[in-house]
Backbone bond lengths (Angstrom), bond angles and torsions (degrees), N, CA, C in turn:
res aa  C-N    CA-C-N  psi(-1)  N-CA   C-N-CA  omega(-1)  CA-C   N-CA-C  phi
1 M - - - 1.438 - - 1.568 111.34 -
2 S 1.300 114.98 135.45 1.518 123.10 -172.64 1.620 106.27 -81.57
3 D 1.325 114.45 -177.47 1.394 123.71 179.78 1.489 114.65 -68.85
4 C 1.251 124.52 162.34 1.424 126.97 173.48 1.614 112.12 -59.73
5 I 1.245 120.14 135.12 1.463 124.18 179.65 1.501 110.95 -75.15
6 A 1.298 123.72 -14.53 1.395 122.10 -177.42 1.506 112.47 -102.51
7 C 1.397 120.26 -28.25 1.483 116.42 -175.43 1.587 107.67 -141.33
8 S 1.367 119.28 4.08 1.506 125.11 173.60 1.614 110.04 69.56
9 T 1.295 124.92 13.36 1.278 129.25 174.68 1.604 109.08 -71.17
10 P 1.289 119.64 139.40 1.525 118.55 174.52 1.478 109.67 -61.29
11 M 1.375 114.62 135.31 1.528 118.36 -179.33 1.575 109.50 -82.51
12 A 1.259 115.90 153.79 1.433 128.63 178.68 1.459 114.51 -121.06
13 P 1.312 122.39 151.44 1.491 123.40 178.58 1.536 107.04 -55.89
14 R 1.332 118.35 140.84 1.459 119.89 174.43 1.482 110.24 -85.45
15 F 1.362 121.08 -40.88 1.280 128.06 175.05 1.652 116.42 -117.34
16 R 1.173 118.25 154.28 1.516 114.90 170.09 1.457 113.51 -98.71
17 G 1.234 114.55 152.24 1.544 120.44 172.73 1.510 114.11 81.45
18 R 1.348 110.73 -83.88 1.626 116.34 -163.71 1.474 109.65 -82.16
19 A 1.277 122.74 -11.93 1.551 122.28 -174.83 1.470 108.99 -130.66
20 P 1.380 121.18 65.20 1.407 118.91 -177.89 1.605 113.67 -72.07
21 D 1.265 113.96 -8.57 1.515 116.71 174.93 1.486 118.88 -92.37
22 H 1.290 115.71 3.95 1.484 120.39 -177.05 1.633 108.85 -108.00
23 W 1.340 112.02 127.15 1.465 116.56 -169.16 1.493 107.27 -129.79
24 R 1.395 119.37 157.97 1.436 124.71 -175.17 1.563 106.96 -151.66
25 C 1.416 112.75 137.23 1.375 121.70 174.44 1.439 112.92 -80.04
26 P 1.428 114.20 124.54 1.484 111.94 -179.33 1.565 115.03 -74.94
27 H 1.250 115.60 -10.55 1.509 117.19 -177.68 1.513 110.90 -93.55
28 C 1.374 119.67 -45.83 1.551 118.50 -169.02 1.528 104.44 -117.00
29 G 1.261 124.28 -5.41 1.515 124.33 173.83 1.480 112.54 82.04
30 L 1.275 123.86 3.87 1.424 126.76 170.35 1.613 112.48 -54.52
31 E 1.324 112.22 137.78 1.533 113.33 178.46 1.520 104.56 -126.21
32 C 1.362 116.97 155.99 1.412 115.01 172.82 1.663 104.50 -157.65
33 I 1.332 110.49 171.29 1.516 122.05 177.03 1.497 105.04 -104.71
34 S 1.323 117.13 121.63 1.442 121.54 175.41 1.509 108.58 -145.94
35 P 1.358 121.27 130.72 1.506 123.12 -0.79 1.564 108.79 -70.92
36 Q 1.366 111.10 152.15 1.551 119.01 176.65 1.566 111.49 -75.05
37 P 1.291 119.39 157.05 1.434 122.34 174.89 1.552 108.97 -61.42
38 D 1.347 119.00 153.02 1.367 121.68 -179.77 1.571 114.46 -70.11
39 D 1.249 121.89 169.67 1.451 129.67 178.53 1.524 111.14 -50.94
40 R 1.406 114.72 -49.02 1.402 118.89 -172.22 1.573 108.13 -70.05
41 T 1.250 121.51 -36.17 1.397 121.05 -179.08 1.510 110.51 -67.13
42 L 1.387 120.58 -44.88 1.457 124.40 175.12 1.427 110.65 -60.88
43 T 1.250 124.63 -47.27 1.479 130.99 -175.26 1.603 106.29 -58.88
44 E 1.307 114.40 -54.66 1.498 117.95 -179.43 1.545 112.19 -60.44
45 M 1.260 120.21 -24.56 1.418 126.31 -174.59 1.529 105.32 -67.94
46 Y 1.322 117.42 -46.80 1.473 122.01 -169.91 1.489 111.87 -89.45
47 N 1.287 117.20 62.11 1.503 126.25 173.38 1.433 111.08 -108.28
48 E 1.362 118.21 -173.64 1.445 120.34 -176.26 1.490 113.01 -56.29
49 L 1.246 115.94 -38.78 1.571 120.70 177.30 1.525 111.82 -55.70
50 Y 1.341 117.78 -33.31 1.389 121.06 178.51 1.588 114.53 -56.86
51 F 1.389 112.69 -32.74 1.372 117.18 178.22 1.521 117.46 -97.54
52 S 1.320 115.15 15.68 1.365 126.25 -175.41 1.551 111.05 -59.91
53 H 1.412 115.59 -31.10 1.469 114.08 -179.39 1.504 108.21 -74.75
54 Y 1.248 124.39 -3.07 1.462 120.30 167.76 1.611 113.37 -78.65
55 Q 1.342 110.83 -16.01 1.483 121.05 -173.17 1.599 102.61 -118.13
56 T 1.251 125.60 47.81 1.412 125.78 -176.55 1.524 111.23 -74.60
57 Q 1.313 123.16 175.00 1.424 124.24 172.53 1.358 114.80 -61.73
58 T 1.448 121.33 -14.64 1.370 125.94 172.12 1.441 107.13 -78.35
59 D 1.436 118.04 156.27 1.292 117.75 -172.49 1.556 111.68 -63.26
60 P 1.453 117.37 123.01 1.435 118.44 -178.67 1.512 117.44 -53.60
61 Q 1.372 117.64 -26.96 1.413 115.01 174.95 1.537 117.50 -70.84
62 A 1.339 114.67 -24.01 1.442 121.33 170.42 1.589 112.92 -69.20
63 V 1.243 112.87 -29.70 1.526 118.30 175.76 1.574 108.14 -73.70
64 R 1.384 110.87 -42.51 1.400 114.00 -179.39 1.496 112.84 -58.51
65 A 1.482 112.20 -45.67 1.415 117.94 -178.02 1.500 114.72 -62.30
66 M 1.419 112.96 -35.54 1.421 120.64 176.31 1.550 114.12 -63.78
67 K 1.309 117.30 -39.62 1.370 123.88 178.17 1.651 111.81 -66.20
68 R 1.321 109.46 -46.17 1.435 113.49 -177.68 1.535 109.70 -69.95
69 A 1.267 120.53 -31.00 1.430 117.86 173.61 1.520 118.11 -67.88
70 T 1.399 113.04 -31.23 1.427 114.00 174.20 1.574 111.21 -70.03
71 Y 1.334 114.12 -42.15 1.425 115.97 -174.22 1.527 110.29 -70.07
72 G 1.457 113.89 -30.72 1.446 117.76 -179.28 1.489 109.98 -60.98
73 R 1.379 115.35 -44.44 1.550 121.05 -176.30 1.471 105.20 -65.66
74 Q 1.324 127.60 -40.62 1.430 122.77 175.49 1.449 115.42 -67.79
75 F 1.251 118.68 -29.06 1.545 120.47 -178.88 1.541 108.23 -67.05
76 R 1.371 119.79 -26.69 1.474 121.92 175.04 1.503 115.28 -65.49
77 R 1.389 117.49 -12.47 1.415 119.05 175.91 1.523 108.05 -87.44
78 L 1.242 123.37 -7.22 1.472 124.49 -176.49 1.528 108.81 -90.73
79 P 1.348 115.48 149.54 1.451 114.04 167.25 1.558 114.85 -58.69
80 A 1.281 118.69 160.14 1.530 121.19 178.39 1.504 108.07 -71.31
81 P 1.435 115.48 143.41 1.415 116.05 -175.98 1.531 111.98 -51.96
82 E 1.355 118.97 -41.39 1.508 121.24 -178.35 1.405 111.63 -60.51
83 S 1.370 126.50 -20.48 1.389 124.65 178.08 1.555 115.59 -63.97
84 F 1.286 115.54 -16.85 1.487 121.83 -179.52 1.548 110.74 -92.93
85 G 1.334 118.08 7.66 1.466 118.90 175.66 1.537 112.27 77.85
86 G 1.405 110.17 -128.50 1.496 116.60 -177.48 1.486 119.30 -69.08
87 H 1.454 114.16 -24.45 1.506 117.13 -178.79 1.461 109.07 -116.16
88 R 1.322 116.14 145.61 1.396 127.83 -178.08 1.548 111.93 -142.31
89 R 1.345 117.19 47.17 1.429 123.08 -169.96 1.537 111.21 -90.50
90 L 1.276 116.27 124.82 1.421 121.84 177.42 1.494 112.09 -118.52
91 L 1.387 116.56 128.21 1.474 120.90 174.38 1.534 112.25 -112.61
92 D 1.372 116.34 126.54 1.380 118.75 175.08 1.545 110.63 -102.26
93 C 1.358 116.62 127.13 1.481 124.42 -178.75 1.555 110.24 -95.83
94 G 1.342 117.19 126.49 1.466 115.46 179.64 1.568 103.17 78.41
95 A 1.324 115.80 46.35 1.562 118.90 -174.77 1.445 116.43 -66.92
96 A 1.359 118.98 -11.36 1.523 120.10 -176.48 1.514 108.33 53.44
97 T 1.350 118.41 -127.26 1.470 117.79 -173.63 1.548 112.20 -99.70
98 G 1.326 114.10 7.44 1.526 117.00 168.68 1.540 117.60 102.46
99 Y 1.365 116.48 14.89 1.457 117.57 -179.41 1.492 112.64 -58.93
100 L 1.336 117.53 -47.37 1.393 126.78 -176.62 1.652 109.19 -63.27
101 V 1.345 118.08 -52.33 1.418 118.27 -178.38 1.548 110.66 -68.01
102 E 1.274 117.44 -21.21 1.512 118.30 176.60 1.545 106.59 -68.61
103 V 1.404 117.07 -49.72 1.473 119.75 172.55 1.493 114.87 -51.88
104 A 1.391 113.68 -49.17 1.512 118.07 178.37 1.472 115.12 -53.44
105 K 1.347 115.44 -45.05 1.495 123.91 -175.13 1.517 104.73 -65.16
106 E 1.290 120.49 -41.13 1.488 122.45 -179.67 1.472 107.64 -66.48
107 S 1.348 123.52 -30.93 1.386 128.36 -167.78 1.591 108.76 -89.03
108 G 1.327 117.65 -3.01 1.480 124.74 177.20 1.493 118.43 97.67
109 W 1.318 113.74 16.46 1.411 119.61 178.93 1.591 107.65 -98.09
110 D 1.376 110.89 136.69 1.482 124.24 174.84 1.545 104.80 -75.71
111 S 1.398 115.39 95.60 1.467 118.75 -163.12 1.603 112.78 -101.34
112 Y 1.384 113.97 148.29 1.368 126.90 -174.78 1.560 108.25 -134.93
113 A 1.254 118.51 160.64 1.466 119.81 -178.94 1.461 113.25 -150.52
114 I 1.381 114.46 146.13 1.356 123.44 176.34 1.543 110.65 -128.35
115 E 1.309 114.60 122.78 1.467 124.56 -174.34 1.435 115.41 -144.03
116 L 1.366 116.01 127.40 1.441 121.58 -169.45 1.508 113.10 -78.90
117 S 1.331 114.45 -29.18 1.487 116.60 177.84 1.567 111.66 -80.24
118 E 1.377 108.18 154.53 1.460 114.81 172.99 1.560 115.74 -69.16
119 F 1.379 108.04 -40.35 1.486 113.05 -176.63 1.506 108.27 -67.24
120 G 1.296 119.23 -47.17 1.483 117.73 -179.04 1.566 115.01 -69.04
121 S 1.251 113.75 -39.07 1.524 114.41 178.24 1.374 115.87 -62.13
122 Q 1.404 117.34 -35.95 1.476 122.50 178.95 1.495 111.70 -71.54
123 A 1.369 116.20 -30.10 1.426 120.02 177.20 1.552 106.88 -71.08
124 C 1.335 121.18 -40.64 1.427 122.10 -178.55 1.588 109.12 -68.06
125 A 1.353 116.30 -37.12 1.433 121.85 179.57 1.538 110.90 -61.67
126 E 1.230 120.56 -36.02 1.411 130.32 -178.40 1.623 104.74 -62.68
127 L 1.307 115.08 -43.48 1.444 126.73 -173.86 1.535 111.76 -79.57
128 L 1.350 118.42 -41.38 1.514 122.27 -173.35 1.477 114.07 -111.55
129 G 1.325 120.86 -15.54 1.441 124.87 -169.02 1.516 111.61 91.33
130 R 1.387 113.83 150.20 1.421 118.48 -174.18 1.525 115.25 -67.55
131 D 1.262 117.91 -23.83 1.486 119.51 179.52 1.495 114.87 -78.32
132 R 1.349 113.40 0.00 1.475 119.08 179.34 1.529 115.52 -119.27
133 V 1.418 114.22 12.98 1.470 120.50 -174.91 1.518 105.59 -136.60
134 Y 1.352 114.50 133.85 1.510 122.81 176.99 1.456 109.40 -122.11
135 R 1.310 118.02 124.55 1.442 127.43 174.60 1.574 109.03 -90.29
136 G 1.371 116.75 115.33 1.489 115.03 177.80 1.467 108.31 142.46
137 E 1.340 120.63 -167.69 1.420 127.59 -177.81 1.629 107.33 -75.34
138 V 1.375 109.48 145.08 1.459 116.74 179.54 1.519 115.26 -52.55
139 Q 1.349 115.79 -43.83 1.380 125.78 -170.19 1.542 111.63 -67.31
140 D 1.429 115.88 -16.47 1.400 123.16 -179.98 1.566 111.66 -101.73
141 S 1.221 117.12 3.40 1.535 118.23 -164.14 1.482 110.02 -79.39
142 S 1.390 114.70 153.57 1.426 121.53 171.57 1.463 103.58 -160.08
143 F 1.485 114.28 162.05 1.518 113.82 -174.37 1.443 103.91 -148.22
144 P 1.379 112.23 130.23 1.506 122.25 178.48 1.528 112.73 -54.96
145 A 1.355 113.20 -37.68 1.468 117.30 179.31 1.531 116.03 -76.68
146 N 1.317 112.77 -11.12 1.556 114.42 177.00 1.532 106.70 -137.16
147 P 1.247 125.75 73.71 1.490 126.24 -169.71 1.557 112.67 -67.99
148 D 1.288 118.67 -18.53 1.457 120.97 178.72 1.503 113.71 -82.21
149 G 1.328 115.20 -21.21 1.473 119.08 173.88 1.479 115.59 76.10
150 H 1.293 121.71 17.16 1.395 127.54 178.68 1.634 109.21 -93.57
151 F 1.296 111.74 149.48 1.575 117.59 175.72 1.478 107.37 -148.99
152 E 1.420 110.88 144.96 1.508 118.15 178.58 1.485 109.63 -83.16
153 V 1.216 120.24 -27.24 1.471 125.24 176.07 1.565 109.17 -138.49
154 I 1.375 114.03 141.07 1.439 125.96 173.02 1.435 106.94 -126.76
155 T 1.349 117.86 124.37 1.486 124.20 178.81 1.632 106.08 -109.83
156 M 1.324 110.46 144.84 1.518 121.19 175.62 1.558 103.36 -140.11
157 C 1.248 117.91 86.67 1.453 118.93 174.46 1.468 113.10 -100.33
158 D 1.334 116.54 122.75 1.487 124.79 -173.57 1.561 109.01 49.63
159 F 1.373 112.11 49.76 1.490 118.19 179.82 1.514 113.42 -123.71
160 I 1.344 115.02 -54.43 1.501 112.88 -171.26 1.441 117.55 -55.18
161 E 1.400 120.20 -24.65 1.486 124.44 177.19 1.427 114.39 -71.75
162 H 1.440 117.29 -4.28 1.489 122.84 177.85 1.498 117.42 -99.11
163 V 1.372 115.52 -16.77 1.400 119.71 -166.25 1.556 109.18 -86.77
164 R 1.314 115.30 153.16 1.447 120.74 179.67 1.586 110.60 -67.76
165 N 1.260 116.60 -39.79 1.505 119.10 -168.67 1.546 108.98 -131.22
166 P 1.282 123.70 82.06 1.464 121.11 -176.95 1.490 116.43 -55.79
167 R 1.348 114.40 -35.87 1.479 118.74 -176.83 1.533 107.43 -61.27
168 E 1.407 116.21 -47.87 1.449 120.58 179.22 1.519 110.33 -58.84
169 V 1.241 122.65 -44.48 1.444 130.16 -176.92 1.469 108.26 -62.43
170 L 1.272 119.97 -50.28 1.474 125.34 -178.40 1.513 110.43 -65.72
171 T 1.291 117.72 -39.83 1.492 118.94 -178.22 1.588 104.23 -66.03
172 W 1.331 114.29 -46.40 1.406 115.83 178.68 1.565 113.07 -54.92
173 A 1.315 118.82 -38.00 1.438 121.85 -177.18 1.617 109.55 -68.59
174 R 1.298 108.09 -39.50 1.439 113.35 179.43 1.479 111.05 -62.13
175 K 1.395 122.32 -36.24 1.400 122.71 -178.90 1.585 110.99 -75.43
176 R 1.323 114.65 -25.44 1.496 118.26 -176.08 1.557 110.61 -87.32
177 L 1.295 116.40 -8.75 1.477 118.56 -179.72 1.546 108.39 -85.46
178 S 1.386 115.07 137.27 1.434 121.62 169.00 1.494 112.42 -62.06
179 P 1.293 118.78 162.90 1.528 120.61 172.28 1.521 107.38 -57.96
180 G 1.345 116.54 130.39 1.501 122.83 179.17 1.468 107.47 84.32
181 G 1.312 123.16 4.34 1.417 121.27 177.91 1.511 114.91 -69.94
182 V 1.394 114.70 166.71 1.465 122.75 178.86 1.454 113.67 -127.40
183 L 1.324 112.56 140.39 1.480 121.30 168.25 1.562 110.16 -105.71
184 L 1.311 115.53 129.25 1.447 117.66 178.67 1.532 105.35 -121.54
185 L 1.324 117.22 120.34 1.531 120.42 177.36 1.447 108.13 -127.47
186 T 1.335 115.15 151.08 1.504 124.69 163.39 1.464 108.72 -120.89
187 T 1.311 112.08 149.42 1.430 119.00 177.84 1.464 113.52 -166.10
188 P 1.402 122.77 158.40 1.467 120.54 175.32 1.501 114.00 -55.10
189 Q 1.287 118.35 146.51 1.470 121.21 -175.05 1.619 107.12 -108.84
190 A 1.334 115.38 102.50 1.423 119.00 171.22 1.489 110.13 -64.74
191 G 1.302 116.45 127.77 1.603 120.68 179.09 1.524 103.95 99.21
192 S 1.355 124.10 4.20 1.447 121.37 168.38 1.452 112.80 -70.39
193 V 1.406 116.10 170.59 1.426 123.69 -179.01 1.571 110.62 -54.86
194 S 1.389 118.35 -47.39 1.393 120.71 -173.56 1.519 108.22 -72.81
195 W 1.322 121.74 -30.47 1.431 126.41 171.65 1.601 111.41 -57.85
196 H 1.269 113.91 -46.43 1.486 117.93 179.09 1.520 110.89 -68.61
197 L 1.380 119.57 -38.97 1.442 121.62 -179.35 1.517 116.10 -70.54
198 M 1.332 118.20 -39.84 1.228 124.47 -169.38 1.594 119.56 -94.37
199 G 1.315 116.23 -17.14 1.389 124.15 179.74 1.499 118.27 50.99
200 R 1.277 120.94 -126.85 1.420 124.05 179.31 1.546 112.31 -61.76
201 I 1.240 124.49 -21.27 1.459 127.99 -175.17 1.522 107.16 -101.23
202 W 1.287 120.94 17.12 1.484 120.61 173.86 1.437 112.00 -55.97
203 F 1.435 117.09 131.31 1.481 117.17 -168.36 1.592 112.33 -69.66
204 H 1.155 119.31 -3.83 1.557 120.67 175.16 1.589 112.12 -87.23
205 Y 1.452 115.92 -14.99 1.364 117.00 172.29 1.515 111.02 -78.36
206 V 1.395 112.66 87.32 1.515 118.32 -176.29 1.533 105.53 -128.24
207 D 1.315 114.39 165.13 1.442 120.46 173.82 1.471 111.09 -59.59
208 G 1.354 120.91 140.95 1.349 129.00 -175.67 1.535 116.35 90.90
209 H 1.357 117.84 -24.14 1.479 115.61 173.28 1.430 113.19 -81.28
210 L 1.380 116.70 117.37 1.476 118.42 -174.32 1.582 112.70 -106.44
211 W 1.366 114.88 -13.38 1.449 118.61 175.94 1.484 114.05 -137.90
212 F 1.385 119.10 153.36 1.397 120.89 -174.47 1.465 103.02 -139.97
213 F 1.384 120.71 111.95 1.367 121.73 -173.66 1.663 110.34 -101.96
214 G 1.318 113.74 162.24 1.466 116.99 169.09 1.625 102.30 -123.79
215 P 1.356 111.14 177.85 1.598 110.05 -177.41 1.482 112.42 -57.89
216 K 1.343 116.88 -42.54 1.446 119.60 -173.78 1.581 108.06 -62.21
217 S 1.242 123.73 -48.10 1.425 126.11 -175.73 1.465 114.80 -69.70
218 I 1.396 115.36 -36.39 1.488 118.05 -177.81 1.650 105.92 -76.01
219 Q 1.141 118.26 -42.01 1.471 123.01 175.73 1.462 111.90 -53.91
220 A 1.422 116.90 -49.92 1.484 121.11 -179.15 1.551 112.17 -66.45
221 L 1.375 118.01 -36.07 1.453 118.62 -175.78 1.566 104.10 -77.03
222 L 1.239 121.75 -34.43 1.478 121.54 -178.94 1.477 111.63 -66.40
223 K 1.476 117.66 -43.03 1.412 113.68 -179.61 1.523 112.58 -70.66
224 E 1.291 111.06 -33.12 1.523 115.23 176.90 1.456 111.12 -59.32
225 S 1.347 119.18 -32.70 1.446 126.04 -177.11 1.504 112.40 -84.92
226 G 1.339 120.09 0.14 1.334 124.83 166.53 1.570 117.54 109.82
227 F 1.412 116.75 9.03 1.322 119.14 176.99 1.508 113.03 -87.64
228 D 1.283 121.56 147.71 1.451 126.73 -166.62 1.551 110.11 -97.60
229 V 1.277 121.44 -41.80 1.475 121.73 178.89 1.487 108.96 -125.14
230 V 1.306 119.54 130.76 1.466 124.43 177.47 1.642 109.53 -125.91
231 E 1.291 108.21 129.00 1.500 109.73 177.44 1.524 107.08 -126.08
232 V 1.411 117.30 138.54 1.389 119.89 -175.29 1.577 105.34 -124.64
233 H 1.396 114.21 134.12 1.511 122.78 176.82 1.432 111.11 -133.35
234 A 1.328 116.96 157.67 1.513 119.47 170.68 1.438 109.80 -66.53
235 L 1.232 116.48 139.01 1.519 121.14 179.38 1.571 107.52 -97.08
236 Q 1.364 108.60 129.72 1.419 118.86 176.31 1.606 108.03 -108.31
237 K 1.278 117.29 128.88 1.475 123.36 -177.77 1.476 115.25 -117.57
238 A 1.344 115.96 143.00 1.451 116.91 170.96 1.510 108.01 -84.02
239 V 1.308 114.38 129.34 1.448 121.85 -178.91 1.535 113.00 -136.31
240 T 1.358 115.17 126.66 1.521 118.62 176.63 1.486 105.40 -78.76
241 I 1.377 119.31 154.51 1.410 128.04 176.97 1.482 112.63 -57.16
242 G 1.349 115.50 -39.35 1.453 122.92 -175.44 1.493 113.13 -74.66
243 Y 1.408 115.26 -36.21 1.436 122.21 171.19 1.504 107.11 -63.61
244 A 1.222 123.56 -47.83 1.482 124.90 -179.18 1.552 112.91 -57.70
245 L 1.284 114.49 -46.80 1.479 118.98 175.75 1.458 112.91 -60.53
246 G 1.312 119.86 -41.45 1.372 127.76 178.46 1.499 113.21 -56.07
247 H 1.448 107.66 -48.84 1.487 119.06 178.20 1.434 112.64 -56.25
248 Y 1.248 125.28 -44.07 1.401 130.29 -177.25 1.481 110.41 -72.95
249 D 1.378 118.01 -33.89 1.516 120.79 177.57 1.490 106.66 -65.27
250 R 1.266 122.66 -36.61 1.479 126.28 -170.05 1.449 110.97 -85.97
251 S 1.413 119.85 -34.20 1.372 124.42 -168.86 1.557 111.12 -54.83
252 T 1.355 121.14 129.09 1.436 123.15 177.46 1.513 109.55 -75.72
253 A 1.305 122.14 -39.29 1.407 124.94 -172.54 1.461 113.43 -58.99
254 Q 1.357 113.61 -33.10 1.472 118.63 -175.39 1.442 114.60 -117.03
255 S 1.397 116.92 22.80 1.454 121.11 -164.33 1.474 108.78 -65.83
256 R 1.365 119.51 -41.11 1.493 120.83 -174.86 1.471 110.12 -68.93
257 L 1.404 118.66 -32.26 1.431 116.32 -172.29 1.574 113.51 -94.50
258 F 1.410 113.65 -44.07 1.476 121.27 -172.71 1.477 113.44 -91.45
259 S 1.401 118.06 -38.93 1.447 120.37 -168.46 1.529 113.75 -55.23
260 P 1.327 116.21 -48.72 1.446 120.25 179.72 1.576 114.58 -55.12
261 V 1.336 112.43 -46.26 1.469 124.23 -178.50 1.610 107.63 -68.84
262 A 1.282 116.41 -43.07 1.524 115.52 -178.94 1.534 107.15 -69.14
263 R 1.309 121.93 -40.15 1.411 124.23 -176.79 1.504 107.67 -61.08
264 A 1.369 118.85 -42.53 1.523 123.33 -176.47 1.437 104.02 -67.96
265 L 1.295 124.11 -49.43 1.471 125.65 -178.91 1.449 113.53 -55.06
266 S 1.324 114.11 -45.00 1.563 121.18 179.48 1.530 110.55 -61.80
267 S 1.314 119.89 -38.34 1.416 123.48 -179.20 1.506 114.48 -66.05
268 V 1.269 115.93 -26.98 1.602 117.15 -178.59 1.504 111.96 -113.66
269 T 1.361 120.53 4.15 1.389 122.76 -179.51 1.536 108.33 -86.05
270 P 1.348 122.64 125.93 1.428 120.95 178.00 1.540 113.60 -61.58
271 E 1.290 114.66 150.64 1.585 114.92 -176.81 1.465 108.73 -64.78
272 Q 1.350 124.37 -30.49 1.318 121.85 176.57 1.516 120.15 -63.96
273 I 1.288 111.30 -35.04 1.511 120.70 167.59 1.496 110.85 -66.00
274 K 1.305 118.44 -42.45 1.441 121.12 -174.98 1.582 110.76 -62.48
275 R 1.304 114.69 -26.16 1.455 120.79 -177.04 1.485 114.81 -84.25
276 Q 1.298 112.36 -9.54 1.499 118.22 178.59 1.559 112.45 -56.95
277 R 1.248 122.63 133.44 1.473 124.04 179.95 1.535 106.97 -109.52
278 L 1.369 111.85 128.88 1.397 112.47 176.18 1.624 104.90 -132.40
279 W 1.377 116.75 162.67 1.420 125.28 178.20 1.510 112.03 -96.14
280 F 1.386 115.18 128.75 1.460 118.17 -173.85 1.625 106.03 -136.89
281 Y 1.356 110.22 148.75 1.479 115.53 162.02 1.568 104.87 -96.37
282 L 1.350 115.54 123.63 1.404 122.12 -172.43 1.571 110.90 -112.86
283 G 1.248 119.96 20.04 1.424 119.60 -175.15 1.452 117.98 85.80
284 E 1.428 119.54 26.31 1.388 118.18 -173.89 1.544 106.47 -130.78
285 M 1.330 117.25 162.21 1.343 126.28 -176.36 1.534 115.85 -120.10
286 V 1.334 120.45 152.50 1.472 118.55 170.76 1.471 106.19 -117.72
287 V 1.329 117.40 135.98 1.465 125.95 -172.08 1.515 110.51 -124.68
288 L 1.328 116.28 125.58 1.463 125.73 174.90 1.540 106.75 -106.34
289 A 1.313 113.52 130.31 1.601 119.14 177.05 1.537 103.92 -132.66
290 R 1.337 110.58 134.50 1.455 116.83 -174.92 1.447 108.32 -119.21
291 V 1.402 118.59 150.52 1.444 132.68 176.47 1.510 108.67 -99.98
292 S 1.332 117.08 135.76 1.435 114.90 176.60 1.609 111.24 -63.27
293 R 1.364 113.39 149.46 1.383 114.83 177.09 1.534 116.40 -71.86
294 K 1.341 119.68 -11.87 1.261 129.95 178.41 1.590 117.00 -96.07
295 A 1.440 107.93 -1.82 1.528 112.77 -176.56 1.489 113.79 -76.46
296 D 1.205 111.06 151.37 1.514 121.84 175.20 1.635 106.62 -90.28
297 C 1.285 114.99 117.60 1.431 114.41 -174.13 1.556 113.14 -68.44
298 G 1.266 117.59 -23.86 1.478 118.67 171.77 1.523 110.45 66.43
299 V 1.333 123.12 35.53 1.395 125.89 -179.66 1.572 109.99 -82.03
300 T 1.261 116.71 122.84 1.534 121.11 -179.23 1.515 107.85 -80.57
301 E 1.323 115.53 170.54 1.417 121.75 176.71 1.548 113.85 -56.90
302 L 1.254 120.35 129.95 1.367 121.89 -174.40 1.512 113.55 -87.63
303 A 1.353 113.23 155.32 1.473 117.89 179.77 1.588 103.01 -72.61
304 P 1.390 112.21 168.30 1.579 119.11 176.40 1.475 108.87 -53.84
305 A 1.300 119.97 138.72 1.628 121.35 174.89 1.426 109.41 -68.35
306 V 1.281 118.08 130.95 1.489 124.42 -179.64 1.536 112.21 -121.25
307 G 1.285 120.02 -16.28 1.447 123.52 177.28 1.601 112.43 64.86
308 V 1.272 120.13 -138.96 1.507 118.84 -175.87 1.434 108.22 -79.87
309 H 1.284 116.17 131.63 1.486 117.06 175.79 1.483 113.97 -84.20
310 P 1.361 117.88 153.00 1.416 115.90 -179.93 1.501 110.45 -76.55
């Protein structure tokens, strides 16, 4: 295992015995999976079934309202669109089926999306138009509707923990942001209360999560990637009871302990109760990183715009 990507300290095993692929930095607390799953495994993971939790037995509209409420609260941390003057472009990385860009569009942002899965990217294209959606890796993205490739805001909600190389992705985001631009990301927080209490069965230790940051490690990596100001706050999410039960039923890390209980509770809980929406701290953080208004974005010439790939 190589050194920590945030502080260059040698990584050490996070757990003994049963998890030889899970590593932790003793200095900044960064965690990672190494070796990572191969490309085929990750690609097959992000199919329509990956988004099945958006279509649980609970009313899908209740799930949609839940997601929109969470994103709406995070949007209040951003500058108003008009504060950027003539441009108000927002790019969501890992856009899933487009709940965030839908809220952004309604809030006055000129919205764009990047999504790796075919299912999610097509849903975003139906919402925004094909010339505003890119299917693939963020570093390869381009948009016919925004040929210069600059954005005033980039969002990465539940995204950075999935990428192979966070440093490369964050450096890319820094170069794509206009002077004074803002990066908003949310991610599980290693070192949170739930992390301490749950140990190896922490509910964020799931398939597809390759990295786990704490405030110290994410701040170090963002500043090294060229961001000037970094703020970290605990993330509060709107969660329906039915969605929470479905999450515990599906989660691999806690399957032996929580899945049978969650399944039993879900079978006897009335639908009206399942639709109830509550606000929870679930061991995650929201991070805002800003670019200096005097900064040179350093965007190189872009590849031809191709929009949504087939």
